[in-house]
DODO-123281 format. One line per 2 residues: number of its first residue (from 1); their letters; for each residue x, y, z of C-alpha. Coordinates in Angstrom, 1 decimal. Example, Ala and Ser with C-alpha at 12.3 -4.5 7.8 and 13.67 -1.06 7.14 Angstrom:
2
1 = as = 12.3 -4.5 7.8 ~ 13.7 -1.1 7.1
% end
This chain:
679
1 = mr = 82.1 74.1 52.9 ~ 79.1 75.0 55.0
3 = ni = 75.6 74.4 53.4 ~ 72.2 75.6 54.4
5 = fk = 70.9 72.1 53.8 ~ 72.7 68.7 53.5
7 = pf = 70.8 66.5 51.0 ~ 70.5 63.0 52.5
9 = ti = 72.7 60.4 50.8 ~ 72.6 56.7 51.3
11 = ai = 75.6 54.5 51.6 ~ 76.0 54.0 47.9
13 = aa = 74.3 56.8 46.0 ~ 74.2 60.5 45.5
15 = vt = 71.8 63.1 44.4 ~ 70.8 66.8 44.2
17 = iv = 69.3 68.7 41.4 ~ 66.6 71.2 40.4
19 = sf = 65.4 73.9 38.1 ~ 63.6 77.3 37.9
21 = ip = 59.9 76.9 38.4 ~ 57.5 79.7 37.3
23 = pi = 55.0 81.1 39.7 ~ 52.1 79.3 38.1
25 = dk = 50.9 76.0 39.6 ~ 49.9 73.0 37.6
27 = gg = 46.2 74.1 37.5 ~ 47.2 77.3 35.7
29 = kk = 46.4 79.5 38.6 ~ 48.7 82.0 40.2
31 = rk = 50.6 80.5 43.1 ~ 49.4 81.3 46.6
33 = fi = 52.7 81.9 48.4 ~ 51.1 81.3 51.8
35 = ds = 48.4 78.8 51.5 ~ 46.2 78.5 54.6
37 = an = 45.1 75.0 53.4 ~ 48.6 73.9 54.4
39 = mn = 48.4 75.3 57.9 ~ 46.8 73.8 61.1
41 = pe = 44.9 76.5 62.9 ~ 44.2 74.1 65.8
43 = vk = 47.9 74.5 66.8 ~ 48.7 77.7 68.6
45 = pg = 51.6 79.5 66.9 ~ 53.2 79.9 70.3
47 = dn = 53.0 76.2 71.1 ~ 54.6 74.9 67.9
49 = ff = 55.0 77.3 65.0 ~ 56.3 74.6 62.7
51 = ry = 53.1 72.6 63.1 ~ 50.9 75.7 63.0
53 = an = 52.4 76.8 59.7 ~ 52.7 73.3 58.1
55 = gt = 50.4 70.9 60.0 ~ 47.9 70.0 57.2
57 = wl = 50.7 69.9 54.6 ~ 52.6 67.4 56.8
59 = kn = 49.5 65.2 57.2 ~ 48.7 65.3 53.4
61 = np = 52.3 64.7 52.2 ~ 53.7 61.4 53.5
63 = vp = 57.2 60.3 52.4 ~ 56.9 58.7 48.9
65 = as = 58.0 55.1 48.7 ~ 61.1 55.9 46.7
67 = kt = 62.2 58.7 49.1 ~ 63.7 58.8 52.6
69 = rw = 62.1 62.2 53.4 ~ 59.8 64.6 51.7
71 = gs = 59.7 68.4 52.1 ~ 60.2 71.7 50.3
73 = fd = 63.8 70.8 49.2 ~ 62.8 67.3 48.1
75 = al = 59.8 68.5 46.0 ~ 62.1 71.0 44.2
77 = re = 64.7 68.3 43.6 ~ 62.0 66.0 42.2
79 = es = 60.8 68.7 39.7 ~ 64.4 69.4 38.8
81 = sk = 65.3 65.8 38.1 ~ 62.4 65.6 35.7
83 = rl = 63.8 68.6 33.8 ~ 67.3 67.1 33.8
85 = ki = 65.8 63.9 32.4 ~ 64.5 66.0 29.5
87 = ll = 67.9 67.5 28.9 ~ 69.6 64.1 29.0
89 = en = 67.1 62.3 26.9 ~ 67.4 65.1 24.3
91 = aa = 71.1 64.8 24.4 ~ 71.0 61.0 24.0
93 = vn = 69.1 61.3 20.7 ~ 71.1 64.2 19.4
95 = ta = 74.7 63.0 20.0 ~ 75.8 64.4 16.6
97 = ag = 75.0 67.9 17.8 ~ 78.4 68.4 19.3
99 = ks = 81.1 66.9 21.5 ~ 79.5 68.0 24.8
101 = tq = 76.1 66.8 23.8 ~ 77.6 63.4 22.7
103 = qi = 79.4 63.1 26.0 ~ 76.4 63.5 28.3
105 = gd = 74.0 61.8 25.9 ~ 76.2 58.7 25.5
107 = fy = 77.0 58.7 29.2 ~ 73.3 58.8 30.1
109 = ss = 72.5 56.1 27.5 ~ 75.2 53.8 28.9
111 = gm = 73.7 54.1 32.4 ~ 70.2 53.4 31.1
113 = ds = 71.3 50.3 29.2 ~ 70.3 47.7 31.8
115 = vt = 70.4 44.9 29.2 ~ 74.1 45.3 28.7
117 = le = 74.8 45.7 32.4 ~ 72.9 42.5 33.1
119 = ql = 75.0 40.6 30.6 ~ 78.2 41.9 32.1
121 = gf = 77.4 41.0 35.7 ~ 80.5 41.7 37.8
123 = qp = 82.9 41.3 34.8 ~ 83.8 45.1 34.8
125 = ik = 85.6 44.7 38.2 ~ 86.8 41.1 37.9
127 = gn = 90.2 42.2 36.7 ~ 90.6 44.4 39.7
129 = ld = 89.6 41.6 42.1 ~ 91.9 39.2 40.4
131 = ri = 94.8 41.6 40.9 ~ 94.1 41.7 44.6
133 = av = 93.8 37.9 44.8 ~ 97.5 37.4 43.8
135 = vk = 99.0 40.1 46.0 ~ 101.8 38.5 48.1
137 = di = 102.6 41.1 50.7 ~ 101.6 44.5 52.3
139 = pa = 103.8 46.7 50.1 ~ 102.2 45.1 47.0
141 = ll = 98.8 45.7 48.5 ~ 99.6 49.3 49.1
143 = ne = 100.6 49.6 45.4 ~ 97.3 48.1 44.4
145 = mv = 95.5 50.6 46.6 ~ 97.3 53.4 44.9
147 = al = 96.3 52.0 41.5 ~ 92.7 51.8 42.6
149 = rl = 92.7 55.5 43.8 ~ 94.2 56.6 40.5
151 = na = 91.6 54.6 38.6 ~ 88.7 55.8 40.7
153 = ig = 87.9 52.4 42.2 ~ 87.7 51.5 45.8
155 = gt = 87.4 54.0 48.6 ~ 90.0 52.6 51.0
157 = wl = 91.6 54.6 53.8 ~ 94.1 56.0 51.3
159 = gi = 92.1 59.2 50.9 ~ 94.5 62.0 50.0
161 = tv = 92.9 65.2 48.6 ~ 94.3 68.5 47.4
163 = tp = 92.8 71.7 48.9 ~ 93.9 75.2 49.9
165 = dr = 96.2 75.3 53.0 ~ 93.9 76.5 55.8
167 = kn = 96.7 78.7 57.2 ~ 98.0 79.8 53.8
169 = vt = 95.1 79.9 51.5 ~ 97.1 81.1 48.5
171 = qy = 98.6 77.6 48.2 ~ 97.2 74.2 47.6
173 = ip = 98.4 71.3 49.8 ~ 97.7 67.6 50.1
175 = qi = 95.4 66.6 53.0 ~ 94.7 63.2 54.5
177 = gq = 91.4 62.6 56.2 ~ 90.0 59.7 58.3
179 = vg = 88.2 57.8 55.6 ~ 87.9 54.0 55.0
181 = tt = 84.8 52.9 56.9 ~ 81.4 52.2 55.4
183 = lp = 78.7 52.8 57.9 ~ 77.4 56.4 58.2
185 = dr = 79.0 57.1 61.6 ~ 81.6 55.6 64.0
187 = dy = 78.8 55.2 66.6 ~ 77.2 52.5 64.5
189 = yl = 80.3 50.4 65.0 ~ 80.7 51.2 68.7
191 = kn = 77.2 51.6 70.3 ~ 75.1 48.7 71.5
193 = da = 71.7 50.3 71.4 ~ 69.0 48.4 69.4
195 = rs = 69.4 50.6 66.3 ~ 73.1 50.2 66.1
197 = tt = 73.1 46.4 66.6 ~ 70.3 46.0 64.1
199 = ir = 72.4 47.9 61.5 ~ 75.6 46.0 62.3
201 = ta = 73.7 42.7 61.8 ~ 72.3 43.8 58.5
203 = ys = 75.7 45.1 57.5 ~ 77.3 41.7 58.1
205 = kh = 74.6 40.0 56.0 ~ 75.1 42.6 53.3
207 = lt = 78.8 42.1 53.2 ~ 78.4 38.3 52.9
209 = nm = 75.8 38.7 50.1 ~ 78.0 41.0 48.1
211 = fq = 81.0 38.8 48.4 ~ 78.9 35.9 47.1
213 = lv = 77.8 38.0 44.1 ~ 81.5 38.1 43.0
215 = gk = 81.9 34.4 43.2 ~ 83.0 33.6 46.8
217 = ss = 81.5 30.5 48.5 ~ 79.2 31.1 51.5
219 = ve = 82.0 30.1 53.8 ~ 84.5 32.4 52.1
221 = as = 82.1 35.2 52.0 ~ 81.2 35.0 55.6
223 = ra = 84.9 35.0 56.6 ~ 85.6 38.0 54.3
225 = ad = 82.6 39.8 55.8 ~ 83.9 39.2 59.3
227 = av = 87.4 40.5 58.3 ~ 86.0 43.7 56.9
229 = qr = 83.9 44.4 60.0 ~ 86.8 43.8 62.3
231 = ie = 89.1 46.1 60.4 ~ 86.4 48.9 60.1
233 = tt = 85.4 48.6 63.7 ~ 89.1 49.1 64.8
235 = ls = 89.4 52.1 62.4 ~ 86.2 53.6 63.8
237 = ka = 87.6 53.5 67.3 ~ 90.5 55.7 66.2
239 = qy = 88.3 58.2 64.3 ~ 87.4 61.6 65.7
241 = ar = 83.7 62.1 66.6 ~ 81.8 64.5 64.4
243 = ve = 81.9 67.3 66.9 ~ 85.7 67.0 67.1
245 = lr = 85.9 67.2 63.3 ~ 84.4 70.6 63.6
247 = dp = 87.5 72.0 65.3 ~ 89.6 73.5 62.5
249 = yk = 92.7 73.6 64.7 ~ 92.5 70.0 66.0
251 = ty = 92.2 68.7 62.4 ~ 95.1 70.9 61.2
253 = nk = 98.3 68.9 61.7 ~ 100.9 70.0 59.2
255 = ms = 103.8 67.5 58.8 ~ 106.6 66.8 56.4
257 = wk = 106.3 63.5 54.5 ~ 109.4 62.3 56.4
259 = dl = 107.9 63.1 59.9 ~ 104.6 61.5 59.0
261 = sa = 106.4 58.4 57.8 ~ 108.3 58.2 61.1
263 = tt = 104.9 57.8 62.9 ~ 103.9 55.0 60.5
265 = ps = 106.9 52.7 59.9 ~ 104.9 50.5 57.5
267 = id = 104.0 53.4 55.2 ~ 106.4 55.5 53.2
269 = wk = 104.1 58.5 52.6 ~ 106.4 60.4 50.2
271 = ml = 106.7 57.3 48.0 ~ 102.9 56.8 48.0
273 = ae = 102.3 60.5 47.3 ~ 104.6 60.4 44.3
275 = kl = 102.8 57.3 43.0 ~ 99.5 59.2 43.5
277 = mi = 100.9 62.0 41.3 ~ 101.3 64.3 44.2
279 = kg = 104.6 66.0 43.5 ~ 106.5 69.2 44.3
281 = vd = 105.3 69.6 47.9 ~ 107.1 68.6 51.0
283 = sv = 104.3 68.8 53.5 ~ 100.8 67.4 54.1
285 = iv = 97.9 68.2 56.5 ~ 96.7 65.3 58.5
287 = sn = 93.3 65.6 60.1 ~ 93.8 62.8 62.7
289 = pa = 97.4 61.5 63.1 ~ 96.3 58.9 65.6
291 = yl = 94.0 57.4 62.9 ~ 97.0 56.8 60.6
293 = kt = 99.0 55.3 63.5 ~ 96.1 52.8 63.9
295 = id = 96.2 51.9 60.2 ~ 100.0 51.4 60.5
297 = ml = 99.4 49.1 63.5 ~ 96.8 47.1 61.6
299 = ls = 99.0 46.6 58.6 ~ 101.2 44.5 60.9
301 = av = 98.6 43.0 63.2 ~ 96.0 42.0 60.6
303 = sl = 96.6 39.1 58.2 ~ 97.3 39.8 54.6
305 = ed = 94.2 37.8 53.7 ~ 92.0 40.0 55.8
307 = wk = 93.5 43.1 54.3 ~ 92.8 41.7 50.8
309 = ny = 89.2 41.1 51.8 ~ 89.0 44.8 52.9
311 = ve = 90.3 46.1 49.6 ~ 88.1 43.7 47.7
313 = wn = 85.1 45.1 49.6 ~ 86.0 48.6 48.7
315 = ii = 86.2 47.7 45.0 ~ 82.8 46.0 45.2
317 = ks = 81.2 48.8 47.3 ~ 82.3 51.6 45.1
319 = sa = 81.4 49.8 41.9 ~ 78.0 48.3 42.9
321 = py = 75.8 51.2 41.5 ~ 77.3 50.6 38.0
323 = ls = 77.0 46.8 37.9 ~ 74.1 44.4 37.2
325 = na = 70.8 44.7 39.0 ~ 71.8 42.1 41.6
327 = fv = 74.4 44.5 43.1 ~ 71.9 47.4 42.9
329 = ie = 69.2 45.4 44.7 ~ 71.5 44.1 47.4
331 = sf = 72.9 47.6 48.0 ~ 69.3 48.9 48.2
333 = nf = 68.2 46.2 50.6 ~ 70.9 47.3 53.1
335 = nk = 70.1 50.9 52.6 ~ 66.5 50.1 53.5
337 = vl = 67.7 49.2 57.0 ~ 69.7 52.5 57.2
339 = tg = 67.1 54.8 55.8 ~ 63.7 53.1 55.8
341 = qk = 63.3 53.8 52.1 ~ 60.6 51.5 50.6
343 = ee = 61.4 51.5 46.9 ~ 64.5 52.0 44.9
345 = tp = 64.9 55.4 43.2 ~ 64.1 55.0 39.5
347 = rw = 67.1 54.4 37.3 ~ 66.6 57.5 35.2
349 = qr = 66.7 59.6 38.4 ~ 69.8 57.9 39.6
351 = ms = 71.5 58.5 36.3 ~ 70.5 62.2 36.2
353 = sl = 72.0 62.6 39.7 ~ 75.1 60.8 38.6
355 = ld = 75.6 63.0 35.5 ~ 75.0 66.1 37.7
357 = nq = 77.7 64.9 40.1 ~ 80.2 63.7 37.5
359 = mg = 79.9 66.2 34.6 ~ 78.0 69.0 36.4
361 = dl = 79.3 71.9 34.3 ~ 78.2 70.3 31.0
363 = lg = 74.8 69.5 32.3 ~ 74.7 72.8 34.3
365 = el = 75.4 74.8 31.2 ~ 72.4 73.2 29.4
367 = yv = 70.3 73.7 32.5 ~ 71.1 77.4 32.9
369 = ek = 70.4 78.0 29.2 ~ 66.9 76.5 29.4
371 = yf = 65.7 77.1 32.9 ~ 67.5 80.0 34.5
373 = kp = 66.5 83.6 34.0 ~ 69.4 86.1 33.8
375 = ea = 67.2 88.6 35.7 ~ 67.3 86.3 38.7
377 = ka = 71.1 86.6 38.9 ~ 70.8 90.4 38.9
379 = rm = 68.1 90.5 41.5 ~ 69.9 88.0 43.7
381 = le = 73.1 90.2 43.6 ~ 71.0 93.2 44.6
383 = lv = 69.6 91.2 47.6 ~ 73.0 89.9 48.6
385 = nn = 74.4 93.5 48.6 ~ 71.3 94.7 50.5
387 = lq = 71.7 92.1 53.3 ~ 75.5 92.6 53.4
389 = qv = 74.8 96.3 54.2 ~ 72.3 95.5 56.9
391 = fs = 74.7 93.0 58.4 ~ 77.4 95.6 58.4
393 = er = 75.1 98.0 60.3 ~ 74.2 95.3 62.8
395 = ik = 77.8 94.6 63.5 ~ 78.5 98.3 64.1
397 = nl = 75.6 98.4 66.6 ~ 76.5 95.3 68.6
399 = dw = 76.6 96.0 72.4 ~ 78.8 93.1 73.3
401 = ms = 81.7 93.4 70.9 ~ 84.7 95.8 71.1
403 = se = 85.5 98.3 68.4 ~ 88.7 96.4 67.7
405 = tk = 87.0 93.2 66.8 ~ 84.1 95.0 65.0
407 = er = 86.7 96.6 62.7 ~ 88.0 93.1 61.7
409 = al = 84.5 91.6 61.4 ~ 83.5 94.4 59.0
411 = ek = 86.7 93.8 57.0 ~ 85.8 90.1 56.7
413 = ln = 82.2 90.9 55.8 ~ 83.2 93.4 53.1
415 = af = 85.7 90.9 51.6 ~ 83.0 88.2 50.8
417 = ik = 83.4 86.7 47.4 ~ 79.9 86.3 45.8
419 = ki = 79.0 83.5 43.4 ~ 75.5 83.5 42.0
421 = gy = 73.7 81.2 39.6 ~ 76.5 79.5 37.7
423 = pd = 80.3 79.8 37.2 ~ 81.8 82.5 35.1
425 = kw = 84.0 79.8 33.4 ~ 82.8 76.3 32.6
427 = kd = 85.0 73.2 33.0 ~ 86.3 71.6 29.8
429 = ys = 85.6 67.9 29.7 ~ 86.4 67.5 26.0
431 = si = 89.4 65.3 26.6 ~ 87.3 62.5 28.2
433 = ti = 86.2 59.6 26.1 ~ 82.6 58.6 26.7
435 = dk = 81.5 55.2 25.3 ~ 77.8 54.4 24.9
437 = kd = 78.4 50.8 25.7 ~ 80.8 51.2 28.7
439 = fi = 79.0 52.6 31.7 ~ 81.4 51.8 34.4
441 = gn = 84.3 52.8 32.1 ~ 82.7 56.2 31.7
443 = vk = 82.4 56.6 35.4 ~ 86.0 55.7 35.8
445 = rv = 87.3 58.0 33.1 ~ 85.4 61.0 34.4
447 = sq = 86.6 60.3 37.9 ~ 90.2 59.9 36.6
449 = ws = 89.9 63.2 34.9 ~ 88.6 64.8 38.1
451 = yk = 91.5 63.3 40.1 ~ 94.1 64.6 37.7
453 = em = 92.5 68.0 37.7 ~ 92.7 68.0 41.5
455 = vn = 96.3 67.0 41.8 ~ 97.3 69.3 39.0
457 = rl = 96.4 72.2 41.2 ~ 99.6 71.8 43.1
459 = gk = 102.0 74.7 42.5 ~ 99.3 76.8 40.9
461 = pv = 97.5 79.8 42.4 ~ 94.4 79.0 44.4
463 = dk = 91.2 79.7 42.3 ~ 88.8 81.3 44.8
465 = me = 86.1 81.5 42.1 ~ 85.9 77.7 41.9
467 = wg = 82.5 76.3 42.5 ~ 81.8 73.4 44.9
469 = mt = 78.2 72.9 43.7 ~ 76.6 72.5 40.3
471 = pp = 74.2 75.1 39.0 ~ 71.0 73.0 39.4
473 = ti = 71.7 72.3 43.1 ~ 69.1 73.5 45.6
475 = na = 71.4 74.7 48.2 ~ 73.8 77.5 49.2
477 = sy = 77.2 77.5 50.9 ~ 79.9 79.4 52.6
479 = sp = 83.6 78.5 52.3 ~ 85.8 79.8 55.1
481 = sy = 89.0 79.4 53.2 ~ 87.7 81.3 50.2
483 = ng = 85.6 83.6 52.4 ~ 83.0 83.2 49.7
485 = it = 79.2 82.6 49.5 ~ 77.6 80.6 46.7
487 = fp = 74.0 80.6 45.6 ~ 73.4 78.1 42.7
489 = ag = 70.6 78.8 40.1 ~ 68.6 75.9 41.6
491 = il = 67.8 77.6 44.9 ~ 66.5 80.8 43.2
493 = qf = 62.8 79.6 43.1 ~ 59.9 79.4 45.4
495 = pf = 59.6 79.0 48.4 ~ 63.0 80.7 48.5
497 = fd = 62.6 83.3 45.7 ~ 60.0 84.3 43.1
499 = fe = 59.7 87.4 41.0 ~ 56.0 87.5 41.5
501 = ad = 56.2 87.1 45.3 ~ 55.8 90.0 47.8
503 = da = 58.9 91.0 49.8 ~ 57.8 89.1 52.9
505 = in = 58.1 85.9 51.0 ~ 61.5 86.6 49.4
507 = yg = 63.0 87.9 52.5 ~ 61.6 85.1 54.6
509 = gi = 63.0 82.7 52.1 ~ 66.1 83.6 50.1
511 = ga = 66.8 86.6 52.3 ~ 67.2 84.2 55.3
513 = vi = 69.3 81.9 53.2 ~ 71.6 84.8 52.2
515 = gh = 71.9 85.9 55.9 ~ 72.5 82.3 56.9
517 = em = 75.5 81.9 54.6 ~ 76.9 85.3 55.6
519 = th = 76.5 84.3 59.3 ~ 78.5 81.2 58.6
521 = gf = 81.5 83.5 58.3 ~ 81.0 84.3 61.9
523 = dd = 79.7 81.1 63.5 ~ 81.7 79.0 65.9
525 = qg = 83.9 77.7 63.1 ~ 83.8 80.5 60.5
527 = rq = 84.8 83.1 63.1 ~ 88.2 81.4 63.4
529 = fa = 89.0 82.4 59.8 ~ 90.1 85.9 58.9
531 = ad = 89.1 88.1 56.0 ~ 91.7 86.6 53.7
533 = gn = 90.4 83.1 54.4 ~ 93.3 82.1 56.6
535 = lk = 92.8 80.2 59.9 ~ 94.0 82.7 62.5
537 = dw = 92.6 84.4 65.5 ~ 91.4 88.0 65.0
539 = wt = 89.2 88.4 68.1 ~ 90.1 90.0 71.4
541 = ka = 90.0 87.4 74.2 ~ 87.1 89.2 75.9
543 = da = 85.0 89.3 72.8 ~ 85.7 85.6 72.1
545 = dk = 84.7 84.7 75.6 ~ 81.4 86.6 75.2
547 = fk = 80.7 84.9 71.9 ~ 81.3 81.5 73.4
549 = lk = 78.8 82.2 76.2 ~ 76.2 83.2 73.8
551 = ad = 76.9 80.2 71.6 ~ 76.6 77.9 74.6
553 = ev = 73.0 79.2 75.1 ~ 72.2 78.1 71.5
555 = ve = 73.8 74.6 72.3 ~ 71.5 74.2 75.3
557 = qy = 68.4 75.4 73.4 ~ 68.9 72.8 70.6
559 = na = 69.9 70.0 73.0 ~ 66.4 70.3 74.4
561 = ft = 64.8 69.4 71.0 ~ 63.6 65.7 71.1
563 = ll = 62.5 63.5 68.2 ~ 61.4 59.9 67.8
565 = ds = 61.8 57.8 70.9 ~ 63.6 60.4 73.0
567 = lh = 66.5 61.0 70.6 ~ 67.9 64.5 71.1
569 = vn = 69.3 67.0 68.7 ~ 73.1 67.3 69.2
571 = gr = 73.3 71.0 69.9 ~ 77.1 71.0 69.7
573 = lt = 77.2 69.2 66.4 ~ 74.6 71.5 64.9
575 = lg = 75.9 74.7 66.5 ~ 77.3 76.2 63.3
577 = en = 74.0 75.8 61.4 ~ 71.9 76.9 64.3
579 = la = 74.0 80.0 64.7 ~ 73.6 80.7 61.0
581 = dl = 69.9 80.2 61.1 ~ 69.6 82.6 64.1
583 = gg = 71.8 85.3 62.5 ~ 70.4 84.8 59.0
585 = ln = 66.8 85.2 60.0 ~ 67.5 88.3 62.1
587 = ia = 69.5 89.9 59.3 ~ 66.8 89.1 56.8
589 = yd = 64.0 90.5 59.0 ~ 66.0 93.7 59.6
591 = af = 66.4 94.1 55.9 ~ 62.7 93.4 55.4
593 = tr = 61.7 96.1 57.8 ~ 63.2 98.6 55.3
595 = tk = 60.9 97.6 52.5 ~ 57.8 99.4 51.3
597 = qf = 55.6 96.4 52.1 ~ 56.7 96.3 55.7
599 = ke = 56.2 100.1 56.2 ~ 52.8 100.1 54.6
601 = nk = 51.8 97.1 56.8 ~ 48.9 96.0 54.5
603 = ki = 47.5 92.6 54.9 ~ 47.5 90.0 52.2
605 = dg = 45.0 87.1 52.6 ~ 44.4 88.3 56.1
607 = lt = 48.1 88.2 57.1 ~ 50.4 91.0 58.0
609 = pt = 53.7 91.4 56.2 ~ 55.6 90.2 59.3
611 = qr = 53.3 87.2 59.7 ~ 54.0 86.3 56.0
613 = ff = 57.7 86.6 56.6 ~ 57.8 84.1 59.4
615 = ln = 55.3 81.8 57.8 ~ 57.4 81.5 54.7
617 = wa = 60.5 80.8 56.9 ~ 58.6 77.9 58.5
619 = qv = 57.3 76.4 55.2 ~ 60.8 76.3 53.8
621 = wr = 61.6 73.7 56.5 ~ 58.5 71.6 56.2
623 = sn = 59.5 68.0 55.9 ~ 58.5 64.5 56.8
625 = ar = 61.2 61.9 57.3 ~ 61.3 58.1 57.8
627 = pe = 62.2 57.2 61.4 ~ 65.4 55.4 60.3
629 = tq = 66.5 58.4 58.2 ~ 65.8 60.8 61.1
631 = aq = 67.8 58.7 63.5 ~ 70.7 58.6 61.1
633 = ll = 70.6 62.3 60.5 ~ 70.6 63.1 64.2
635 = lt = 73.9 61.3 64.4 ~ 75.5 62.5 61.2
637 = dp = 74.0 65.8 60.0 ~ 75.3 69.1 61.2
639 = hs = 71.9 70.6 60.5 ~ 69.0 70.3 62.9
641 = pg = 65.8 68.7 61.8 ~ 63.3 70.9 60.0
643 = ea = 61.0 71.4 63.0 ~ 63.9 72.6 65.2
645 = ra = 65.2 74.9 62.4 ~ 61.7 76.5 62.0
647 = ng = 61.1 77.0 65.7 ~ 64.6 77.5 67.0
649 = pi = 65.5 81.0 65.8 ~ 62.1 82.6 66.1
651 = vn = 61.8 82.1 69.9 ~ 64.7 84.5 70.2
653 = md = 63.1 87.2 68.0 ~ 60.8 89.8 69.6
655 = aw = 59.1 90.5 66.3 ~ 57.7 86.9 66.1
657 = ye = 56.2 87.2 69.6 ~ 54.4 90.5 68.6
659 = af = 53.3 89.2 65.2 ~ 51.6 86.1 66.6
661 = dv = 50.7 87.4 70.1 ~ 52.8 84.8 71.8
663 = ke = 52.6 85.0 75.5 ~ 53.9 83.5 78.7
665 = gd = 52.3 80.0 79.1 ~ 52.7 79.2 75.4
667 = kl = 55.1 76.2 75.0 ~ 57.6 78.1 72.9
669 = yk = 57.6 81.2 75.0 ~ 61.0 82.4 76.2
671 = pk = 61.3 85.3 78.6 ~ 62.7 88.4 76.9
673 = eq = 65.8 88.5 79.1 ~ 66.6 84.9 78.1
675 = rt = 66.3 85.4 74.3 ~ 69.7 84.9 72.6
677 = ki = 70.9 87.7 70.5 ~ 74.3 87.5 68.8
679 = w = 74.5 89.0 65.3
% end
């Protein structure tokens, strides 16, 4: 699933929520959609448009102590989390109002009950750790790993999921990925630069401290920490790099259980699958067969004691957010090294994020009822259809694509599934028991329910209307297998969308987002999937070759962006998002030129409609980030940093040059013949 923005998540945490915000600021005044007070007129637009549009805002909005970065997305999530807090606190005191209210109210209360959590310490996972301690051989250890997966504890390398078959999207199929390591990227295990070695040193200390928190002596804890790092380092060497993971063919290795087991003599995959409740299928898709071979080798080469330490660590790691404060603090201390975050996120905010992740439809239903306007859904569908028509016309007018490929591209565009605001059908969590005094038990039971829901898909028709995001999420996505675009209720607010805003604002915001997600269907990954969602080639060779040459221009452009101490954007890793930004902004601008506002060309606050369009695009991406966070994102995030996203597409658009009188000699200037035009 391709998103316009990947919310940053630390090693043991998760987060992402929001709400509809009216166009009135806190002072009661009508919002100024382009506020000159946020700009820096001392910077020439043609030298750095991002800094010109946002310079004063960036100076006046440092990253809060409890955050890793701060920008438009983060401010919206902050406001949303406060609204979710209201919903959850109301539910917590009105649990008699109904089953669903009781569930989310008691779940929230259990997470906020720090007194009980302190009394329990690590007792909630002691039984799991004790079971690992008495394991006598590898087969027994594998059985324990299965039990942990079924009971939602311990993220070991046994990461089987159930998703649509990429080459036959009408059927669900099991898939095995390359999971089982802890650090954010394989490079942190393998590189010897200062950042990587500092993180590995901190990780070793973190492991030791966590093992001591569950009762190991300092010597035992140190030995266990060393075992975990050795296993994870070997696993990381066998993992594909993130750029390789973007290849949908390289990561599609369909095998029978029998053939897969033949490559890993120590693992009977069919037996494991049956124990994992995966039945009635004879095949599996493996993303990286060499990774599983490495695991098989390690099962023989590594001592049973070391493997037990590895499984123990995964139990501790996955459970830490739900245990006593000592575990939370120790986890945060390590995350400070990874992200630079100064203060822990408040408990209520962590709990609202958890509820949004675990029971998102229950919370989402309350959210939509209180904060989302039905008119926004209707207006959004109108905008989506509008941009879809514009994109269609642009495809027809392409000068580099043959009529044969155009016909198939239009077929795919017209087949888009559109999901706006919230699901048509809410999930039913009524069978889950939620206990006000059993926080980690609640987490487990919801996770167990989710796992069963996932594996029970097998043998059933693929539900292409399924949502991968919760309604409050500030994001949007494209799914190649579903050939669907999703716009949750959360993103339908300023600076993306506002009923009171002029068209320049809405097209430069949500219009560009819509175009972005549509373009994902035709980026370097999405273009490899056909109109029906199946992975298959529908391009002529000549057209594919032309596309690749144009895409390579974008790779080179973004490779040149530098941040921090000479760290570069990875143009190949971020290619899909950069192509989507370039295509999306062009489509949105084309659609905007057809509006009454553009045609009348009247200034608002001294700005032309086109200037307002591009300025809102730039302010969407305004963000400050801690250096540690930015360094991590450059390694792991398929999205370019905000400054590159704001500046990258516009230098390829003639309209931007004309609107801001950008000329040769300006730092962002690109000769007309060198400007990349694809969609």
